Backbone bond lengths (Angstrom), bond angles and torsions (degrees), N, CA, C in turn:
res aa  C-N    CA-C-N  psi(-1)  N-CA   C-N-CA  omega(-1)  CA-C   N-CA-C  phi
1 M - - - 1.442 - - 1.519 108.92 -
2 I 1.286 115.76 132.14 1.459 121.81 -177.97 1.527 107.50 -110.39
3 A 1.331 115.07 123.18 1.488 120.23 179.02 1.510 110.24 -80.46
4 R 1.295 115.13 140.89 1.473 119.08 177.86 1.529 108.92 -76.04
5 M 1.285 116.06 149.59 1.464 122.52 -179.96 1.530 109.07 -69.07
6 G 1.353 118.09 131.11 1.450 121.32 175.49 1.508 114.21 83.93
7 S 1.313 118.83 14.29 1.466 119.60 178.60 1.514 111.87 -113.78
8 G 1.327 117.37 22.22 1.460 120.92 -179.19 1.515 111.69 -81.75
9 W 1.318 115.24 174.98 1.479 120.86 -179.29 1.513 112.45 -64.01
10 Q 1.335 116.75 -26.65 1.453 119.53 -179.96 1.528 110.95 -66.06
11 T 1.303 116.74 -39.38 1.455 120.82 178.88 1.519 110.86 -65.97
12 V 1.315 116.89 -43.11 1.476 121.16 178.70 1.507 110.38 -62.26
13 L 1.342 116.83 -43.04 1.449 120.13 -179.59 1.530 110.78 -66.25
14 A 1.320 117.54 -39.76 1.466 120.88 177.55 1.528 111.08 -63.83
15 D 1.348 116.79 -40.89 1.460 119.04 177.47 1.507 112.69 -63.55
16 L 1.331 116.32 -42.97 1.471 119.78 178.09 1.534 111.78 -64.17
17 S 1.341 116.99 -38.14 1.461 120.41 177.67 1.526 111.42 -63.15
18 M 1.332 116.99 -41.61 1.460 120.19 179.07 1.521 110.92 -65.27
19 I 1.328 116.85 -40.60 1.474 120.33 178.20 1.524 109.89 -61.57
20 L 1.342 116.75 -47.19 1.464 120.43 178.94 1.515 111.80 -59.49
21 F 1.336 117.23 -42.26 1.461 121.03 178.93 1.509 110.92 -62.25
22 M 1.338 117.65 -44.89 1.462 120.08 -178.19 1.521 111.79 -67.18
23 V 1.326 119.05 -38.59 1.465 121.23 178.36 1.525 109.72 -66.53
24 T 1.323 117.37 -41.67 1.467 120.57 179.47 1.525 111.04 -64.78
25 A 1.335 117.07 -44.15 1.455 120.38 -179.81 1.525 110.75 -63.31
26 A 1.315 117.66 -38.54 1.466 120.52 178.96 1.528 110.49 -67.42
27 G 1.333 117.50 -39.20 1.465 120.46 179.23 1.517 112.48 -67.58
28 V 1.323 117.42 -39.70 1.473 120.65 179.47 1.503 111.45 -68.30
29 S 1.320 117.64 -36.92 1.458 120.41 -177.26 1.540 111.19 -69.99
30 Q 1.320 118.24 -20.88 1.485 121.60 -178.25 1.506 112.27 -101.08
31 S 1.328 119.55 3.06 1.471 120.02 179.94 1.531 109.34 -73.18
32 P 1.327 117.47 145.01 1.476 119.32 -179.27 1.521 110.18 -67.56
33 P 1.334 115.91 147.48 1.465 118.88 177.99 1.512 110.33 -69.25
34 E 1.325 116.01 152.37 1.454 120.49 178.72 1.526 109.51 -69.90
35 P 1.337 116.08 139.78 1.466 117.89 179.27 1.547 109.78 -69.54
36 P 1.342 115.69 149.66 1.457 118.31 178.83 1.543 108.95 -66.33
37 P 1.340 116.65 151.03 1.461 119.01 179.04 1.527 111.12 -61.87
38 S 1.305 116.71 134.03 1.474 119.57 -177.97 1.510 109.64 -95.41
39 A 1.307 113.95 160.19 1.452 119.59 178.90 1.523 111.97 -71.74
40 A 1.328 116.40 -14.72 1.460 120.57 -177.59 1.529 112.63 -78.41
41 Q 1.339 117.72 -14.34 1.463 119.88 178.37 1.516 110.00 -67.82
42 P 1.340 117.61 139.55 1.470 118.29 179.70 1.508 110.71 -67.89
43 P 1.323 116.60 146.90 1.479 118.52 179.67 1.524 110.43 -68.38
44 Q 1.300 114.94 149.20 1.452 120.53 177.45 1.533 109.61 -81.37
45 T 1.296 117.11 132.93 1.467 120.54 177.84 1.524 108.09 -77.74
46 P 1.318 117.32 150.59 1.447 118.53 179.26 1.522 111.66 -64.26
47 A 1.301 114.23 143.92 1.461 119.03 -178.61 1.529 109.65 -72.18
48 L 1.300 114.75 135.54 1.455 120.14 175.97 1.525 108.83 -101.90
49 G 1.312 115.76 142.57 1.469 119.20 171.61 1.516 107.86 -71.77
50 E 1.315 115.80 178.21 1.439 120.71 178.10 1.523 109.05 -65.79
51 P 1.334 119.72 121.61 1.454 120.82 -176.82 1.537 112.18 -62.04
52 V 1.319 114.72 134.41 1.475 120.78 175.22 1.538 107.81 -86.74
53 A 1.299 115.26 -35.28 1.475 120.14 -179.68 1.538 109.63 -153.28
54 L 1.316 115.57 146.71 1.472 122.40 177.79 1.520 109.12 -123.36
55 W 1.331 114.56 140.94 1.483 120.27 178.07 1.525 107.39 -123.95
56 R 1.309 114.90 134.61 1.465 121.61 173.88 1.517 108.08 -127.75
57 D 1.305 115.43 144.68 1.449 121.10 178.43 1.532 108.78 -81.18
58 E 1.312 115.99 81.09 1.453 122.18 -179.16 1.516 109.53 -118.24
59 T 1.309 115.50 165.58 1.465 120.91 177.06 1.537 110.04 -60.58
60 G 1.324 115.43 129.34 1.458 120.27 179.40 1.516 114.17 88.51
61 A 1.306 118.06 -8.81 1.463 121.30 179.48 1.527 109.88 -78.76
62 P 1.327 118.31 145.74 1.452 119.31 177.64 1.525 110.33 -68.00
63 A 1.305 116.21 161.82 1.468 120.17 174.34 1.540 108.43 -63.41
64 L 1.321 116.40 157.71 1.469 120.17 -177.54 1.515 112.03 -57.70
65 G 1.328 117.73 -42.31 1.460 120.99 179.02 1.521 111.95 -61.12
66 Q 1.319 117.44 -42.74 1.472 120.92 178.84 1.524 110.36 -65.48
67 W 1.323 116.69 -40.79 1.462 120.25 178.80 1.523 111.26 -63.51
68 L 1.339 116.39 -41.47 1.461 119.67 178.81 1.538 111.92 -64.94
69 A 1.339 116.12 -31.56 1.468 120.00 178.23 1.530 110.79 -64.06
70 L 1.306 117.57 -25.36 1.473 120.81 178.43 1.527 111.59 -76.19
71 H 1.315 118.14 -13.27 1.477 124.20 -178.07 1.528 109.86 -128.13
72 P 1.336 118.49 73.89 1.466 119.60 -172.86 1.534 115.94 -83.62
73 D 1.302 118.81 4.79 1.470 120.22 -177.58 1.533 110.07 -62.88
74 P 1.346 118.40 120.13 1.454 120.91 -178.32 1.525 113.98 -68.65
75 R 1.315 118.69 -12.15 1.474 121.51 -179.91 1.530 111.58 -80.81
76 L 1.324 117.45 -10.51 1.464 121.01 -178.83 1.521 110.90 -82.82
77 R 1.306 115.82 133.48 1.465 121.97 177.08 1.529 108.82 -96.99
78 L 1.297 115.60 131.94 1.467 121.29 176.31 1.511 108.23 -90.45
79 T 1.319 115.95 125.34 1.447 122.49 176.53 1.528 108.70 -123.57
80 I 1.309 117.12 126.24 1.460 123.06 177.79 1.529 106.98 -105.75
81 I 1.324 115.30 122.38 1.480 121.49 -176.90 1.516 106.43 -113.84
82 A 1.327 116.20 127.39 1.459 120.54 -176.50 1.516 110.94 -146.38
83 P 1.324 116.53 159.30 1.468 119.12 172.00 1.524 109.11 -64.41
84 A 1.336 115.90 150.30 1.467 120.45 -177.34 1.527 111.97 -59.11
85 E 1.358 115.07 -30.99 1.476 119.06 -179.06 1.539 111.82 -71.13
86 Q 1.315 118.39 -14.95 1.463 121.42 -177.56 1.532 111.34 -110.11
87 A 1.300 116.00 39.71 1.457 120.49 -178.44 1.529 112.31 -62.37
88 E 1.338 115.52 -40.69 1.467 118.20 -179.60 1.529 111.64 -64.53
89 A 1.333 116.79 -40.32 1.467 119.94 178.77 1.529 110.30 -65.35
90 A 1.312 117.55 -38.07 1.471 120.99 179.12 1.513 110.42 -65.85
91 L 1.344 117.25 -41.95 1.472 120.30 178.22 1.507 111.26 -66.17
92 A 1.343 116.85 -36.63 1.456 119.49 176.84 1.537 111.07 -63.88
93 L 1.347 117.14 -40.55 1.449 120.20 176.28 1.539 112.00 -63.43
94 A 1.327 115.79 -39.58 1.466 119.83 178.22 1.521 110.26 -63.31
95 H 1.299 116.36 -40.00 1.474 120.04 178.35 1.536 110.25 -68.51
96 E 1.335 117.10 -39.58 1.451 121.64 179.12 1.516 112.08 -64.46
97 A 1.325 117.86 -29.51 1.435 121.73 -177.28 1.521 112.04 -62.48
98 G 1.325 117.53 -34.39 1.455 120.03 179.27 1.507 113.24 74.19
99 R 1.302 118.28 18.08 1.465 122.50 177.24 1.530 107.71 -148.52
100 P 1.322 117.72 162.10 1.464 118.83 -179.11 1.542 110.32 -58.60
101 A 1.315 115.08 138.10 1.469 119.85 -178.46 1.513 108.53 -139.10
102 R 1.305 115.76 148.12 1.450 122.13 172.75 1.539 105.57 -100.36
103 V 1.329 116.33 129.78 1.478 120.74 -179.82 1.528 107.22 -109.99
104 V 1.341 115.40 123.06 1.465 122.37 178.82 1.524 107.41 -114.38
105 L 1.348 116.04 118.54 1.464 121.52 177.41 1.532 107.63 -102.77
106 E 1.330 115.05 124.87 1.451 120.62 -177.52 1.531 110.39 -111.76
107 P 1.315 117.96 115.87 1.456 120.35 175.85 1.536 109.41 -66.88
108 G 1.328 115.18 139.14 1.444 119.87 179.89 1.510 114.99 85.49
109 R 1.308 118.43 -7.72 1.467 121.12 178.50 1.524 108.02 -77.74
110 T 1.327 117.03 147.60 1.442 122.15 177.59 1.508 109.32 -120.69
111 G 1.292 115.71 163.50 1.474 121.01 177.91 1.518 111.92 98.41
112 L 1.330 113.27 -174.19 1.461 120.56 -178.63 1.521 111.13 -85.75
113 P 1.324 116.67 158.83 1.476 118.98 176.47 1.532 110.08 -62.24
114 L 1.309 115.13 153.39 1.459 120.60 173.64 1.517 108.82 -133.01
115 A 1.334 115.51 161.22 1.458 120.87 -179.68 1.523 108.65 -121.39
116 A 1.305 116.32 143.40 1.465 121.67 179.11 1.519 108.73 -131.34
117 L 1.302 116.14 141.63 1.450 122.86 173.70 1.536 107.64 -108.92
118 T 1.321 115.53 125.49 1.480 120.45 -177.34 1.508 110.35 -138.53
119 Y 1.328 116.07 157.65 1.456 122.56 175.21 1.522 109.17 -94.79
120 D 1.309 117.77 67.21 1.477 120.65 -179.73 1.520 110.46 -130.95
121 L 1.300 117.54 44.05 1.474 121.14 -179.68 1.509 111.85 -86.03
122 G 1.324 120.08 -1.24 1.465 120.49 -178.13 1.512 109.95 75.26
123 E 1.331 116.90 -128.20 1.466 119.83 -178.19 1.519 112.40 -65.77
124 A 1.301 118.01 -27.09 1.469 119.98 179.86 1.509 110.94 -72.99
125 A 1.352 118.40 -13.39 1.460 121.28 -178.10 1.521 111.19 -92.37
126 R 1.309 117.65 39.90 1.460 119.77 179.38 1.534 108.39 -83.02
127 P 1.321 117.37 154.47 1.482 119.72 -178.55 1.508 111.43 -65.36
128 L 1.330 114.76 154.71 1.457 119.96 176.81 1.512 109.77 -66.29
129 Q 1.331 116.05 145.94 1.465 120.72 179.20 1.527 109.91 -70.04
130 A 1.331 115.80 146.08 1.480 118.92 178.30 1.517 108.88 -63.53
131 G 1.283 115.01 133.78 1.466 120.59 178.91 1.530 113.21 85.89
132 A 1.323 118.00 -7.77 1.473 120.38 178.29 1.497 109.08 -74.84
133 D 1.306 116.14 160.41 1.463 120.86 178.09 1.516 107.59 -65.32
134 R 1.311 116.74 122.80 1.455 122.10 177.66 1.510 109.26 -97.87
135 P 1.314 117.13 144.68 1.470 118.64 177.08 1.518 110.16 -63.71
136 Q 1.289 114.45 142.33 1.450 120.52 179.43 1.490 111.05 -99.29
């Protein structure tokens, strides 16, 4: 039996691949465009890094300033998360902290404000130089 030139399985597979490519390209070109983002979408909250420590204003908990003294690493960002209705309390906590803080107000959240320390400062979150004074 003599096989004809160009009738092998490779040719059939190549033909099927071209057909699949053409059908996919035609389908993608006819898909409806995505609608523009509307103003009604809720704003995205800033991403937090993995929390190193969390503080809650509970009975027996140290004051925020005392708690921050336990975590003196300057690479840590303080983020205060509070319900939108407690904006003044969150700002008071940020002022009490005595260091830069990011305040995130979440509509629909319940409970008391909390504070989180994370390594998400971006360029400011670079490692300490070797031999530099390290926080104790």
